[in-house]
DSSP file (Angstrom, degrees, kcal/mol; ACC not computed):
  #  RESIDUE AA STRUCTURE BP1 BP2  ACC     N-H-->O    O-->H-N    N-H-->O    O-->H-N    TCO  KAPPA ALPHA  PHI   PSI    X-CA   Y-CA   Z-CA
    1    1 A M              0   0    0      0, 0.0     2,-0.1     0, 0.0     5,-0.1   0.000 360.0 360.0 360.0 130.3   23.9   11.6   13.6
    2    2 A N    >   -     0   0    0      1,-0.1     3,-1.9     2,-0.0     4,-0.4  -0.469 360.0-122.4 -71.7 143.9   24.5    7.8   13.5
    3    3 A V  G >  S+     0   0    0      1,-0.3     3,-0.9     2,-0.2    -1,-0.1   0.806 113.9  57.3 -59.1 -29.1   21.5    5.7   12.5
    4    4 A L  G 3  S+     0   0    0      1,-0.2    -1,-0.3     4,-0.0    -2,-0.0   0.616  95.4  66.7 -76.9 -11.4   21.9    3.9   15.8
    5    5 A D  G <  S+     0   0    0     -3,-1.9    -1,-0.2     2,-0.1    -2,-0.2   0.553  95.6  63.1 -85.9  -8.3   21.5    7.2   17.7
    6    6 A R  S <  S-     0   0    0     -3,-0.9     3,-0.1    -4,-0.4     0, 0.0  -0.831  94.4 -95.6-116.5 156.3   17.9    7.7   16.7
    7    7 A P        -     0   0    0      0, 0.0    -2,-0.1     0, 0.0    -1,-0.1  -0.309  51.9 -92.2 -65.5 151.6   14.8    5.6   17.4
    8    8 A P        -     0   0    0      0, 0.0     2,-0.2     0, 0.0    -4,-0.0  -0.308  41.1-124.5 -62.6 147.0   13.8    3.1   14.8
    9    9 A Q        +     0   0    0     -3,-0.1     2,-0.3    54,-0.0    54,-0.0  -0.563  31.1 176.0 -87.2 155.0   11.3    4.2   12.2
   10   10 A Y        -     0   0    0     -2,-0.2     2,-0.3     2,-0.0     0, 0.0  -0.982  13.3-167.1-153.2 156.0    8.0    2.5   11.6
   11   11 A R        -     0   0    0     -2,-0.3     2,-0.4     2,-0.0    26,-0.0  -0.980   8.0-158.6-136.8 148.7    4.9    3.1    9.4
   12   12 A S        +     0   0    0     -2,-0.3     2,-0.3     2,-0.0    27,-0.3  -0.990  10.7 179.1-131.3 144.0    1.6    1.3    9.6
   13   13 A Y        -     0   0    0     -2,-0.4     2,-0.7    24,-0.2    24,-0.2  -0.981  29.2-128.1-139.5 149.2   -1.0    1.0    6.9
   14   14 A L  E     -A   36   0A   0     22,-2.7    22,-2.4    -2,-0.3     2,-0.5  -0.906  28.8-160.4 -96.2 116.5   -4.4   -0.6    6.6
   15   15 A I  E     -A   35   0A   0     -2,-0.7     2,-0.4    20,-0.2    20,-0.2  -0.871  11.1-178.6-101.4 126.9   -4.4   -2.8    3.5
   16   16 A T  E     -A   34   0A   0     18,-2.3    18,-2.5    -2,-0.5     2,-0.4  -0.971   3.5-179.1-124.6 139.8   -7.7   -3.7    2.1
   17   17 A F  E     +A   33   0A   0     -2,-0.4     2,-0.3    16,-0.2    16,-0.2  -0.997   4.2 172.2-139.1 148.1   -8.4   -5.9   -0.9
   18   18 A W  E     -A   32   0A   0     14,-1.9    14,-2.6    -2,-0.4     2,-0.5  -0.956  31.3-107.9-149.3 162.5  -11.6   -7.0   -2.6
   19   19 A E  E     -A   31   0A   0     -2,-0.3     2,-0.5    12,-0.2    12,-0.2  -0.813  24.1-164.7 -99.1 130.7  -12.9   -8.8   -5.7
   20   20 A E  E     -A   30   0A   0     10,-3.5    10,-3.0    -2,-0.5     2,-0.4  -0.962   9.0-158.1-113.0 132.7  -14.6   -6.9   -8.5
   21   21 A R  E     -A   29   0A   0     -2,-0.5     8,-0.2     8,-0.2     2,-0.1  -0.881  11.6-129.7-113.1 142.2  -16.6   -8.9  -11.0
   22   22 A S        -     0   0    0      6,-1.7    -1,-0.0    -2,-0.4     8,-0.0  -0.342  18.0-123.5 -80.4 168.3  -17.5   -7.9  -14.5
   23   23 A Q        +     0   0    0      4,-0.1    -1,-0.1    -2,-0.1    -2,-0.0   0.271  69.7 125.0 -95.0   9.4  -21.0   -8.0  -15.9
   24   24 A E  S    S-     0   0    0      2,-0.2    -2,-0.0     4,-0.1     0, 0.0  -0.166  81.0-102.8 -63.4 162.3  -19.9  -10.2  -18.8
   25   25 A P  S    S+     0   0    0      0, 0.0    -1,-0.1     0, 0.0    -2,-0.0   0.865 124.0  41.2 -56.2 -35.8  -21.7  -13.6  -19.4
   26   26 A D  S    S-     0   0    0      2,-0.0     2,-0.3     0, 0.0    -2,-0.2  -0.816  98.1-141.5-110.6  89.4  -18.6  -15.3  -17.8
   27   27 A P        -     0   0    0      0, 0.0     2,-0.4     0, 0.0    -4,-0.1  -0.302  13.8-157.6 -62.5 114.9  -17.8  -12.9  -14.9
   28   28 A A        -     0   0    0     -2,-0.3    -6,-1.7     1,-0.0     2,-0.4  -0.727  11.9-134.1 -88.6 139.8  -14.1  -12.5  -14.6
   29   29 A A  E     -A   21   0A   0     -2,-0.4     2,-0.4    -8,-0.2    -8,-0.2  -0.779  18.8-171.4 -98.0 138.3  -12.8  -11.4  -11.2
   30   30 A E  E     -A   20   0A   0    -10,-3.0   -10,-3.5    -2,-0.4     2,-0.4  -0.984  18.5-134.7-122.7 137.9  -10.2   -8.7  -10.7
   31   31 A W  E     -A   19   0A   0     -2,-0.4     2,-0.3   -12,-0.2   -12,-0.2  -0.772  20.2-166.8 -92.7 138.5   -8.7   -8.0   -7.3
   32   32 A R  E     -A   18   0A   0    -14,-2.6   -14,-1.9    -2,-0.4     2,-0.3  -0.860   3.8-157.9-121.0 157.5   -8.4   -4.3   -6.2
   33   33 A F  E     -AB  17  46A   0     13,-2.5    13,-3.1    -2,-0.3     2,-0.3  -0.963   9.2-169.7-138.6 148.7   -6.3   -2.9   -3.3
   34   34 A S  E     -AB  16  45A   0    -18,-2.5   -18,-2.3    -2,-0.3     2,-0.4  -0.987   7.4-158.4-137.3 153.2   -6.2    0.1   -1.1
   35   35 A M  E     -AB  15  44A   0      9,-2.4     9,-2.3    -2,-0.3     2,-0.4  -0.990  13.4-169.8-131.0 120.3   -3.6    1.3    1.4
   36   36 A E  E     -AB  14  43A   0    -22,-2.4   -22,-2.7    -2,-0.4     7,-0.2  -0.934  19.2-141.2-118.1 133.8   -4.7    3.7    4.1
   37   37 A D     >  -     0   0    0      5,-2.8     4,-3.2    -2,-0.4     3,-0.5  -0.824  11.5-157.8 -88.0 112.6   -2.5    5.7    6.5
   38   38 A P  T  4 S+     0   0    0      0, 0.0    -1,-0.1     0, 0.0   -25,-0.1   0.737  88.3  59.1 -67.4 -20.7   -4.3    5.6    9.9
   39   39 A R  T  4 S+     0   0    0    -27,-0.3   -26,-0.0     1,-0.1    -2,-0.0   0.885 124.8  16.6 -72.1 -37.9   -2.5    8.7   11.1
   40   40 A T  T  4 S-     0   0    0     -3,-0.5    -1,-0.1     2,-0.1     3,-0.1   0.621  93.5-126.4-110.9 -17.7   -3.7   10.9    8.2
   41   41 A G     <  +     0   0    0     -4,-3.2     2,-0.2     1,-0.3    -2,-0.0   0.484  56.1 152.3  80.0   2.0   -6.6    9.0    6.8
   42   42 A T        -     0   0    0     -5,-0.4    -5,-2.8    -6,-0.1     2,-0.4  -0.490  25.2-166.6 -68.6 130.6   -5.0    9.3    3.4
   43   43 A R  E     -B   36   0A   0     -7,-0.2     2,-0.4    -2,-0.2    -7,-0.2  -0.969   9.1-167.9-124.5 136.4   -6.1    6.4    1.2
   44   44 A R  E     -B   35   0A   0     -9,-2.3    -9,-2.4    -2,-0.4     2,-0.3  -0.968  11.5-146.0-122.3 139.2   -4.5    5.3   -2.1
   45   45 A G  E     -B   34   0A   0     -2,-0.4     2,-0.4   -11,-0.2   -11,-0.2  -0.779  10.7-166.5-107.2 150.4   -6.1    2.8   -4.5
   46   46 A F  E     -B   33   0A   0    -13,-3.1   -13,-2.5    -2,-0.3     3,-0.0  -0.996  19.8-155.3-137.9 138.3   -4.3    0.2   -6.7
   47   47 A A  S    S+     0   0    0     -2,-0.4     2,-0.3   -15,-0.2   -16,-0.1   0.667  82.8  33.6 -84.9 -18.2   -5.6   -1.9   -9.6
   48   48 A T  S  > S-     0   0    0      1,-0.1     4,-1.5   -15,-0.1     5,-0.1  -0.945  74.5-123.8-137.3 157.6   -2.9   -4.6   -9.2
   49   49 A L  H  > S+     0   0    0     -2,-0.3     4,-2.6     1,-0.2     5,-0.2   0.879 113.2  58.7 -64.0 -38.0   -1.0   -6.2   -6.4
   50   50 A G  H  > S+     0   0    0      1,-0.2     4,-2.3     2,-0.2    -1,-0.2   0.885 103.3  51.2 -59.4 -39.6    2.2   -5.2   -8.2
   51   51 A A  H  > S+     0   0    0      2,-0.2     4,-2.0     1,-0.2    -1,-0.2   0.884 110.1  49.7 -66.1 -38.5    1.2   -1.6   -8.0
   52   52 A L  H  X S+     0   0    0     -4,-1.5     4,-2.2     2,-0.2    -2,-0.2   0.935 111.2  48.8 -64.0 -46.4    0.6   -1.9   -4.2
   53   53 A V  H  X S+     0   0    0     -4,-2.6     4,-2.5     1,-0.2    -2,-0.2   0.899 109.5  52.7 -61.3 -41.3    3.9   -3.6   -3.7
   54   54 A T  H  X S+     0   0    0     -4,-2.3     4,-2.1     1,-0.2    -1,-0.2   0.912 108.4  50.6 -60.1 -43.3    5.7   -0.9   -5.7
   55   55 A A  H  X S+     0   0    0     -4,-2.0     4,-2.0     1,-0.2    -1,-0.2   0.895 110.4  49.3 -62.8 -40.0    4.0    1.8   -3.5
   56   56 A L  H  X S+     0   0    0     -4,-2.2     4,-2.1     2,-0.2    -1,-0.2   0.896 109.4  51.9 -66.6 -39.4    5.2    0.0   -0.4
   57   57 A E  H  X S+     0   0    0     -4,-2.5     4,-2.4     1,-0.2    -2,-0.2   0.887 108.5  51.5 -63.0 -38.3    8.7   -0.2   -1.7
   58   58 A Q  H  X S+     0   0    0     -4,-2.1     4,-2.4     2,-0.2    -2,-0.2   0.889 107.6  52.6 -65.3 -39.0    8.7    3.5   -2.4
   59   59 A E  H  X S+     0   0    0     -4,-2.0     4,-2.2     2,-0.2    -2,-0.2   0.909 110.1  48.5 -62.0 -41.6    7.6    4.2    1.2
   60   60 A I  H  X S+     0   0    0     -4,-2.1     4,-2.2     2,-0.2    -2,-0.2   0.922 110.4  50.9 -65.1 -43.6   10.5    2.1    2.4
   61   61 A D  H  X S+     0   0    0     -4,-2.4     4,-1.2     1,-0.2    -2,-0.2   0.911 110.5  49.3 -60.3 -42.3   13.0    3.9    0.2
   62   62 A Q  H  X S+     0   0    0     -4,-2.4     4,-0.6     1,-0.2     3,-0.3   0.900 110.0  51.1 -64.0 -39.9   11.7    7.3    1.4
   63   63 A A  H >< S+     0   0    0     -4,-2.2     3,-0.9     1,-0.2    -1,-0.2   0.871 106.5  54.7 -66.0 -35.9   12.0    6.2    5.0
   64   64 A R  H 3< S+     0   0    0     -4,-2.2    -1,-0.2     1,-0.2    -2,-0.2   0.810 102.7  57.6 -66.5 -29.0   15.6    5.1    4.4
   65   65 A Q  H 3<        0   0    0     -4,-1.2    -1,-0.2    -3,-0.3    -2,-0.2   0.625 360.0 360.0 -78.5 -13.0   16.5    8.5    3.1
   66   66 A K    <<        0   0    0     -3,-0.9    -1,-0.2    -4,-0.6    -2,-0.2   0.456 360.0 360.0 -87.1 360.0   15.4   10.2    6.3
């Protein structure tokens, strides 16, 4: 089957990010991230923006293989 013969793929995710502060005398802020699939309710958490981007790239790679 030619790629043009099938409907385009899409995925949607709810991306949330928030600031976490340490209890140190000089509170340093760290950003945390989550990605939720609204179809399944599956949520994945990430400690860095880079980790979130890597997960999104993996999702794109998986979609390309289908």
